[in-house]
N, C-alpha and C positions, 0 to 999 in steps of 0.2 A: 199059524192056523187062525189066530184071532183076526188077522187082516182078511183072510178068505171068508170067515164067518160074517164079517161086517159088510161084504159086498152085497149089493142089491141089484136085481135085474128088473127092468120095466119093459113090457112088450111094446113094440111100435104100434101106432094106430093103423087100422085097416085103411087101405088106399084103393081107389078105383083102378082096376086093371082091365085090359081088353079080354074079351071072352069069345073064343071060337071053338068049334068042334066039341060041343058039350062042356063048355066052360073050362077048356084047357087054355091057360094063358100063353099067348104067342107074342113074341117080340123079336124083331130082327136086331142083331147087334153086329156092327161092323168094326173090326179092329185093323189098323194099319200101323206097321212098324217100319221105319226107314232109318238107315244108318249109312254114313259115308265117311271114309277116312282117307286122308291124303298125306303121304310122306315122301318128300323129295329125297332121292337117294344121293345126297351130297354130304360132305363133311359139315358138321354143325347145323344140320337141317332140323327143322321142327316138324313134329307130327301133329296134325290137327284132325279132330274128329267131331262129327255132329250126329246126334241121334234124336229122333222125334217119334212120338207115339200119339196116335189119334184113335179115340174110341167114341163111337156114335151109336145111339139107340134110335132105330128108325121105326116109326109107327106104321103099321099096315093099314091100308084103307078099309 
């Protein structure tokens, strides 16, 4: 409990955000997940896999 009592929270500073429709913040977020796996069906074959993730925030004009 002493460790929890010693914790301190500091609010983040306000930042400029976009304001549309009566100051409702609007931001487009695009997320793409790609994965591919290859396993040759032979004796002593290796399984290889690749996974990628992309996340972008797009500003509206």
